[in-house]
C-alpha positions as CSV (number, residue, x, y, z in Angstrom):
1,X,1.9,47.5,5.4
2,X,3.3,45.5,8.3
3,X,0.0,43.6,8.2
4,X,0.5,42.7,4.6
5,X,3.9,41.3,5.2
6,X,2.6,39.2,8.1
7,X,-0.2,38.0,5.8
8,X,2.3,36.7,3.3
9,X,4.2,35.0,6.1
10,X,1.1,32.9,6.6
11,X,1.2,32.1,2.9
12,X,4.6,30.7,3.4
13,X,3.1,28.0,5.6
14,X,2.7,26.0,2.4
15,X,6.4,25.4,2.2
16,X,6.5,24.4,5.8
17,X,3.6,22.0,5.6
18,X,5.1,20.4,2.5
19,X,8.4,20.0,4.2
20,X,6.7,18.2,7.1
21,X,5.0,15.9,4.7
22,X,8.2,15.1,3.0
23,X,9.8,14.5,6.4
24,X,7.2,11.8,7.1
25,X,8.1,10.1,3.9
26,X,11.8,10.1,4.8
27,X,11.2,8.9,8.4
28,X,9.1,6.0,7.2
29,X,11.9,5.0,5.0
30,X,14.7,5.4,7.5
31,X,13.0,3.8,10.5
32,X,14.6,3.9,13.9
33,X,18.3,4.1,14.9
34,X,20.3,1.9,17.3
35,X,23.8,2.4,18.5
36,X,24.6,-1.3,18.4
37,X,26.5,-2.3,15.3
38,X,25.1,-5.7,14.3
39,X,23.9,-7.3,11.1
40,X,20.3,-6.3,10.3
41,X,17.3,-8.7,10.3
42,X,15.8,-6.8,7.5
43,X,16.9,-4.0,5.2
44,X,14.8,-1.4,3.4
45,X,16.0,0.3,0.2
46,X,14.3,3.4,-1.3
47,X,15.4,4.4,-4.7
48,X,15.7,7.9,-6.0
49,X,12.7,7.3,-8.2
50,X,10.8,6.1,-5.1
51,X,11.8,9.2,-3.1
52,X,10.7,11.5,-6.0
53,X,7.4,9.7,-6.4
54,X,6.8,10.1,-2.6
55,X,7.6,13.8,-2.8
56,X,5.3,14.2,-5.8
57,X,2.4,12.5,-3.9
58,X,3.1,14.7,-0.9
59,X,3.0,17.7,-3.1
60,X,-0.3,16.7,-4.6
61,X,-1.8,16.4,-1.1
62,X,-0.3,19.7,-0.1
63,X,-1.7,21.4,-3.1
64,X,-5.2,20.4,-2.2
65,X,-4.6,21.5,1.4
66,X,-3.3,24.9,0.5
67,X,-6.4,25.7,-1.5
68,X,-8.5,25.1,1.6
69,X,-6.0,26.8,4.0
70,X,-7.8,29.0,6.5
71,X,-5.6,31.9,7.3
72,X,-6.3,33.5,10.7
73,X,-7.1,37.1,11.1
74,X,-4.3,39.5,12.1
75,X,-4.8,42.2,14.6
76,X,-2.1,44.5,16.1
77,X,-0.8,47.9,16.6
78,X,2.5,49.8,16.2
79,X,3.9,53.1,17.2
80,X,5.4,55.4,14.6
81,X,7.1,58.7,15.1
82,X,3.9,60.7,14.6
83,X,1.5,58.5,16.5
84,X,0.0,55.1,17.0
85,X,-1.4,52.9,14.3
86,X,-3.8,50.0,15.0
87,X,-4.5,47.6,12.1
88,X,-6.6,44.6,11.2
89,X,-6.2,42.1,8.3
90,X,-9.2,39.9,8.0
91,X,-11.1,37.5,5.7
92,X,-7.9,36.2,4.1
93,X,-8.3,33.5,1.5
94,X,-5.9,31.6,-0.7
95,X,-7.2,32.2,-4.2
96,X,-4.6,30.4,-6.1
97,X,-1.6,28.1,-5.7
98,X,0.9,27.2,-8.4
99,X,2.2,23.7,-7.6
100,X,6.0,23.7,-7.8
101,X,8.1,21.0,-9.4
102,X,9.9,18.8,-6.9
103,X,13.1,16.8,-6.9
104,X,14.9,14.8,-4.2
105,X,18.7,14.4,-4.5
106,X,20.5,11.8,-2.5
107,X,23.8,13.1,-1.3
108,X,26.1,10.1,-1.3
109,X,27.4,9.4,2.2
110,X,25.6,12.3,3.9
111,X,21.8,12.8,3.5
112,X,19.1,14.2,1.3
113,X,18.4,17.4,-0.5
114,X,14.8,18.4,-1.3
115,X,14.2,20.9,-4.0
116,X,11.0,22.9,-4.9
117,X,10.9,25.2,-7.8
118,X,8.5,27.8,-9.3
119,X,5.8,27.8,-6.6
120,X,3.3,30.5,-6.5
121,X,0.6,31.7,-4.1
122,X,-2.2,34.2,-4.4
123,X,-4.4,35.6,-1.6
124,X,-7.0,38.3,-1.0
125,X,-8.6,39.8,2.1
126,X,-9.6,42.9,3.9
127,X,-7.5,45.6,5.6
128,X,-8.3,48.3,8.1
129,X,-6.3,50.8,10.1
130,X,-6.7,53.6,12.6
131,X,-4.2,56.4,13.3
132,X,-4.4,58.4,16.4
133,X,-2.2,61.3,17.6
134,X,-3.8,63.4,20.3
135,X,-7.2,64.6,19.0
136,X,-6.2,63.7,15.4
137,X,-7.8,60.4,14.3
138,X,-7.6,58.9,10.8
139,X,-8.9,55.6,9.6
140,X,-9.3,53.8,6.4
141,X,-10.2,50.3,5.0
142,X,-10.5,48.3,1.9
143,X,-9.4,45.1,0.3
144,X,-6.1,43.7,-1.0
145,X,-4.7,41.2,-3.5
146,X,-1.3,39.6,-3.0
147,X,0.8,37.4,-5.3
148,X,4.0,35.5,-4.8
149,X,5.5,33.9,-7.8
150,X,8.7,32.1,-8.8
151,X,9.3,30.8,-5.3
152,X,11.9,28.0,-4.8
153,X,13.2,26.2,-1.8
154,X,16.2,23.9,-1.4
155,X,16.6,22.1,2.0
156,X,19.3,19.6,2.9
157,X,19.2,17.3,5.9
158,X,21.5,14.7,7.5
159,X,20.4,11.9,9.7
160,X,22.1,10.1,12.6
161,X,21.5,8.6,16.0
162,X,21.7,9.5,19.6
163,X,22.9,7.4,22.6
164,X,19.4,6.1,23.4
165,X,19.0,4.6,19.9
166,X,16.6,7.2,18.5
167,X,17.2,8.9,15.2
168,X,18.4,12.4,14.9
169,X,17.9,14.8,12.1
170,X,19.6,18.1,11.3
171,X,19.3,20.7,8.6
172,X,22.5,21.2,6.8
173,X,21.5,23.9,4.3
174,X,18.5,26.1,3.2
175,X,18.1,28.4,0.2
176,X,14.9,30.2,-0.7
177,X,14.3,32.5,-3.6
178,X,11.3,34.5,-4.6
179,X,11.2,36.1,-8.0
180,X,8.3,38.5,-7.4
181,X,5.9,39.8,-4.7
182,X,3.0,41.9,-5.9
183,X,0.6,43.7,-3.6
184,X,-2.4,45.8,-4.6
185,X,-4.8,47.6,-2.3
186,X,-8.4,48.5,-3.2
187,X,-10.9,50.9,-1.6
188,X,-10.4,53.9,0.6
189,X,-7.3,55.9,-0.4
190,X,-5.7,52.9,-2.0
191,X,-5.0,55.0,-5.1
192,X,-2.6,56.9,-3.0
193,X,-1.1,53.9,-1.1
194,X,-0.5,52.1,-4.3
195,X,1.8,54.9,-5.5
196,X,4.2,53.8,-2.7
197,X,3.5,50.1,-2.6
198,X,6.5,49.1,-4.8
199,X,8.8,50.6,-2.2
200,X,7.9,47.8,0.3
201,X,7.4,44.9,-2.1
202,X,11.2,44.2,-2.2
203,X,11.5,44.3,1.7
204,X,8.5,42.0,1.9
205,X,10.1,39.6,-0.6
206,X,13.4,39.6,1.3
207,X,11.6,39.1,4.6
208,X,9.7,36.1,3.2
209,X,13.0,34.5,2.0
210,X,14.4,34.7,5.5
211,X,11.3,33.6,7.2
212,X,10.7,30.6,5.0
213,X,14.2,29.2,5.7
214,X,13.8,30.0,9.4
215,X,10.5,28.0,9.4
216,X,12.1,25.2,7.5
217,X,15.1,24.9,9.9
218,X,12.8,25.1,12.9
219,X,10.6,22.3,11.4
220,X,13.6,20.1,11.1
221,X,15.9,21.0,14.0
222,X,13.2,21.5,16.6
223,X,9.9,20.0,15.7
224,X,11.1,16.9,13.7
225,X,13.9,16.2,16.1
226,X,11.6,16.3,19.1
227,X,9.2,13.9,17.4
228,X,11.9,11.5,16.4
229,X,13.2,11.5,20.0
230,X,9.9,10.1,21.3
231,X,9.1,7.6,18.6
232,X,8.8,3.9,19.8
233,X,11.5,1.4,18.7
234,X,9.2,-1.6,18.9
235,X,5.7,-2.6,18.2
236,X,3.4,-5.0,20.0
237,X,2.1,-7.8,17.8
238,X,-1.1,-9.5,19.0
239,X,-1.2,-10.1,22.8
240,X,2.1,-12.0,23.3
241,X,4.7,-10.7,20.8
242,X,7.0,-7.7,20.5
243,X,8.8,-6.9,17.3
244,X,12.0,-4.8,17.6
245,X,12.5,-2.8,14.4
246,X,15.0,-0.2,15.4
247,X,18.0,0.5,13.1
248,X,21.2,-1.3,14.0
249,X,23.3,1.2,12.1
250,X,22.9,4.6,10.5
251,X,21.2,4.9,7.1
252,X,23.5,4.6,4.1
253,X,23.2,7.1,1.3
254,X,24.3,6.2,-2.3
255,X,23.8,8.2,-5.4
256,X,20.6,6.4,-6.5
257,X,19.2,5.0,-3.3
258,X,19.2,5.0,0.5
259,X,19.3,2.0,2.7
260,X,18.1,1.5,6.3
261,X,19.2,-1.5,8.4
262,X,16.7,-2.8,11.0
263,X,17.1,-5.1,14.0
264,X,14.1,-7.4,13.0
265,X,13.7,-9.5,16.1
266,X,10.7,-11.0,17.8
267,X,10.5,-11.2,21.6
268,X,8.0,-12.7,24.0
269,X,6.1,-9.8,25.6
270,X,7.7,-9.0,28.9
271,X,10.9,-11.0,28.1
272,X,13.3,-9.1,25.9
273,X,15.9,-11.9,26.0
274,X,18.1,-11.9,22.8
275,X,17.9,-15.0,20.6
276,X,21.2,-16.9,20.4
277,X,21.6,-16.1,16.7
278,X,23.4,-13.6,14.5
279,X,21.9,-12.5,11.2
280,X,24.0,-13.2,8.1
281,X,25.2,-10.3,5.9
282,X,22.7,-9.5,3.2
283,X,23.9,-10.3,-0.4
284,X,24.1,-7.2,-2.7
285,X,21.4,-6.7,-5.3
286,X,20.3,-4.2,-7.9
287,X,16.7,-3.3,-8.8
288,X,14.9,-0.8,-10.9
289,X,11.9,-0.8,-8.6
290,X,11.1,2.0,-6.1
291,X,11.3,-0.2,-3.0
292,X,13.5,-3.2,-2.2
293,X,13.2,-5.2,1.1
294,X,15.5,-7.9,2.3
295,X,14.0,-10.2,5.0
296,X,16.5,-12.4,6.8
297,X,16.0,-16.0,8.0
298,X,17.2,-14.5,11.3
299,X,13.7,-13.1,11.9
300,X,12.2,-16.6,11.5
301,X,14.8,-18.1,13.9
302,X,13.9,-15.5,16.6
303,X,10.3,-16.6,16.2
304,X,11.3,-20.3,16.7
305,X,13.4,-19.4,19.7
306,X,10.5,-17.7,21.4
307,X,8.1,-20.5,20.6
308,X,10.5,-23.1,22.0
309,X,11.4,-21.1,25.1
310,X,7.7,-20.6,25.9
311,X,7.0,-24.3,25.5
312,X,4.6,-23.8,22.7
313,X,6.2,-26.3,20.2
314,X,4.3,-29.4,21.3
315,X,1.3,-31.2,19.9
316,X,-0.7,-34.3,20.8
317,X,-1.8,-36.1,17.6
318,X,-4.9,-38.4,17.7
319,X,-7.0,-40.0,15.0
320,X,-9.6,-37.2,15.5
321,X,-7.3,-34.8,13.7
322,X,-6.9,-37.0,10.6
323,X,-9.0,-36.8,7.5
324,X,-12.1,-39.1,7.6
325,X,-10.6,-41.5,5.1
326,X,-7.3,-41.6,7.0
327,X,-8.5,-42.1,10.6
328,X,-7.6,-45.8,10.5
329,X,-3.9,-45.1,10.0
330,X,-3.4,-44.9,13.7
331,X,-5.1,-48.2,14.5
332,X,-3.1,-51.0,16.1
333,X,-5.3,-53.7,14.4
334,X,-5.1,-53.1,10.7
335,X,-7.1,-54.0,7.6
336,X,-4.6,-52.4,5.2
337,X,-0.8,-51.8,4.9
338,X,-1.2,-48.1,5.6
339,X,-1.7,-48.6,9.2
340,X,0.5,-48.2,12.3
341,X,-0.1,-51.7,13.6
342,X,1.0,-53.2,10.2
343,X,4.3,-51.2,10.2
344,X,5.1,-51.8,13.9
345,X,3.8,-55.4,14.6
346,X,4.6,-55.2,18.3
347,X,2.0,-52.5,18.7
348,X,-0.7,-54.8,17.3
349,X,0.5,-57.7,19.4
350,X,0.6,-55.9,22.8
351,X,-2.4,-53.6,22.3
352,X,-4.8,-54.9,19.7
353,X,-7.9,-52.9,18.8
354,X,-6.5,-49.7,20.1
355,X,-5.5,-46.3,18.6
356,X,-2.1,-44.8,18.7
357,X,-1.6,-41.3,20.1
358,X,1.6,-39.3,19.6
359,X,2.8,-36.6,22.0
360,X,5.3,-34.5,20.0
361,X,7.6,-32.1,21.8
362,X,10.5,-30.0,20.5
363,X,13.8,-30.8,22.1
364,X,15.7,-27.8,20.8
365,X,15.2,-24.5,19.0
366,X,13.9,-25.0,15.4
367,X,16.1,-23.3,12.8
368,X,15.4,-21.9,9.4
369,X,17.7,-21.2,6.5
370,X,16.9,-19.5,3.2
371,X,18.7,-20.1,-0.1
372,X,18.0,-19.9,-3.8
373,X,16.5,-23.3,-3.5
374,X,13.9,-22.2,-1.0
375,X,13.2,-22.2,2.7
376,X,14.7,-25.0,4.6
377,X,13.5,-25.8,8.1
378,X,15.1,-28.1,10.7
379,X,13.3,-29.5,13.7
380,X,14.4,-31.9,16.4
381,X,12.0,-33.4,18.9
382,X,10.8,-36.2,21.1
383,X,7.8,-38.4,20.4
384,X,6.0,-40.3,23.1
385,X,3.7,-42.9,21.6
386,X,0.9,-44.5,23.6
387,X,-2.1,-46.7,22.9
388,X,-5.6,-45.5,23.7
389,X,-7.3,-48.6,24.9
390,X,-11.0,-49.6,24.5
391,X,-11.6,-48.7,28.2
392,X,-10.3,-45.1,27.5
393,X,-7.0,-45.5,29.4
394,X,-3.7,-44.6,27.9
395,X,-0.9,-47.2,27.8
396,X,2.7,-46.0,27.2
397,X,4.4,-47.9,24.4
398,X,7.7,-46.3,23.4
399,X,9.7,-43.1,23.0
400,X,11.7,-41.8,20.1
401,X,13.8,-38.9,19.2
402,X,13.3,-37.5,15.7
403,X,15.0,-34.9,13.5
404,X,13.2,-33.4,10.5
405,X,14.4,-31.4,7.5
406,X,12.0,-29.9,5.0
407,X,12.2,-27.6,2.0
408,X,9.5,-25.0,1.1
409,X,9.6,-23.4,-2.3
410,X,8.1,-19.9,-2.1
411,X,6.4,-17.9,-4.8
412,X,4.2,-14.8,-5.2
413,X,0.6,-15.2,-6.2
414,X,-1.8,-12.2,-6.2
415,X,0.3,-10.3,-3.7
416,X,0.4,-13.3,-1.3
417,X,3.7,-15.0,-0.5
418,X,2.9,-18.7,-0.7
419,X,4.9,-21.9,-0.4
420,X,4.7,-25.6,-1.0
421,X,6.7,-28.5,0.4
422,X,9.1,-29.9,-2.2
423,X,11.3,-32.0,0.0
424,X,10.9,-33.8,3.4
425,X,13.2,-36.1,5.2
426,X,13.4,-37.5,8.8
427,X,15.5,-39.6,11.0
428,X,14.0,-41.5,14.0
429,X,15.7,-43.4,16.8
430,X,14.2,-45.4,19.6
431,X,15.1,-44.1,23.1
432,X,12.8,-46.2,25.3
433,X,10.3,-49.0,24.8
434,X,7.7,-50.9,26.8
435,X,6.9,-53.3,24.0
436,X,10.4,-54.5,22.9
437,X,13.0,-53.4,20.4
438,X,11.8,-51.6,17.3
439,X,14.3,-51.2,14.4
440,X,15.1,-47.6,13.3
441,X,14.0,-48.3,9.7
442,X,10.6,-49.4,11.0
443,X,10.3,-46.3,13.1
444,X,11.3,-44.2,10.0
445,X,8.6,-45.8,7.9
446,X,6.0,-45.2,10.6
447,X,6.9,-41.6,11.1
448,X,7.0,-41.0,7.3
449,X,3.4,-42.4,7.2
450,X,2.4,-39.8,9.8
451,X,4.3,-37.1,8.0
452,X,2.5,-37.8,4.7
453,X,-1.0,-37.8,6.1
454,X,-0.6,-35.0,8.7
455,X,2.6,-33.0,8.8
456,X,3.2,-32.3,5.1
457,X,-0.5,-31.5,4.3
458,X,-0.6,-29.1,7.2
459,X,2.6,-27.4,6.1
460,X,1.1,-27.1,2.6
461,X,-2.1,-25.6,4.0
462,X,-0.1,-23.0,5.9
463,X,2.0,-22.3,2.8
464,X,-1.1,-22.0,0.6
465,X,-2.7,-19.5,3.0
466,X,0.6,-17.6,2.8
467,X,1.6,-14.2,4.0
468,X,-0.4,-11.4,2.4
469,X,1.6,-8.4,1.2
470,X,0.9,-5.4,3.6
471,X,-2.3,-3.6,2.7
472,X,-2.1,0.2,2.7
473,X,-5.1,2.3,2.1
474,X,-5.2,3.8,-1.5
475,X,-1.8,2.2,-2.2
476,X,-1.2,-0.4,-4.9
477,X,2.0,-2.4,-5.3
478,X,3.0,-3.0,-9.0
479,X,5.8,-4.9,-10.8
480,X,6.4,-6.9,-7.6
481,X,9.1,-9.5,-7.7
482,X,10.1,-12.2,-5.1
483,X,13.5,-13.8,-5.0
484,X,15.1,-16.2,-2.6
485,X,18.7,-15.5,-2.0
486,X,21.5,-16.4,0.5
487,X,19.9,-16.3,4.0
488,X,17.1,-13.9,2.9
489,X,14.0,-13.3,0.8
490,X,14.2,-10.2,-1.4
491,X,11.1,-8.3,-2.5
492,X,11.2,-5.5,-5.0
493,X,8.2,-3.5,-6.0
494,X,6.9,-0.2,-7.4
495,X,4.2,1.8,-5.5
496,X,1.2,3.5,-6.9
497,X,-0.9,5.9,-4.8
498,X,-4.5,6.4,-6.0
499,X,-6.5,8.5,-3.5
500,X,-10.3,8.6,-3.9
501,X,-11.7,11.6,-5.8
């Protein structure tokens, strides 16, 4: 009967596998831990309903897996007082699995408790034993059926962080109960063995209780902890970017939700220099959806910092980039009032029948600020204006410094975050001229002309293309809401998992 007990220990793998699946759900939600206490660049909230939905999905996946579970054969031997017994338990199959109910409780201030109730498992297989004592040899074989019913498991965990910035996880409690274990042998002298089988069903049940909690604690305190200790704390984006998404403080547990607080900073690959910004504190919010995400304008500012530091924020504008019906805007000799030479007469006088080219270079880090009104961007730069002459040479004309402020209003359309320019203002000042003095109001008018035919349309194109909501296989986001708030965008959504049949 030792073999039968070991067989049911294998059946207990169901609880262990489910626990590991649930752990994955928790880890995804909690992210990675950092020992530095700073404001997060983004915050992730998972409600109790979201946790329970995740545990239900994991349980559905587990249920399908248990039905197909391949239990390895068991071979062994043991010495008893009167001789040696060799045994084999083979051809074991899971014949039935009663899916338990599941519930996740958030322990305010400490962690999570995961509860499974009323699970059941049925198995069958073959048994065979040999007894040998001197010249006495006895053997027998047959089949068996085993049933475990009314099994429940409650596991509690706490999460923290180590000195290296990785998360830690610890089990804080485990309770397992099994209402019934039934074993029936068939074949051979099973009619005789079954007379005594009830005497070992209770020890088997007690052993299963202990072993299931032992497996659960090991899965958390050994396996899960080792995995978390080796998880990366950043991800490479494209070929040139690194995104740091470790936690900046431990997860916070409230009665109805848990929050994780992430760094959310972009770096240039190979240059982990911190951006000279500090994320603002996220405003509080309530939501009935499963998931809520706060994204700080700090993340956008770190992108701008890297772009400026790497010298990427520059552009040479020529008439070739303008729409066909607008190419004449950069002419020095004009046939209409929407022409550079008309707005700046010195250009037409000094360099007639030429085309203006603009070398635009950022002079400082661009900044972004989010509010209920929308996304406001600020850009300061230098513009070197030259004339492309008929012989192909380039003649310098004048230089200006310019500051630009624009407002984008964001909205959600078919799971794409889109935006459109609703306000644009600029201020231009002459810094050097080869063609004489040019009043600032004239420069402003000329720059606004360029902005209206090139800069604003390009911003709107980028905003129209938008940022698609992350696509996850077999997952659909529903009841999704987008809200602009103080220094952040807040997205709340429900999640629906629909695996293929």
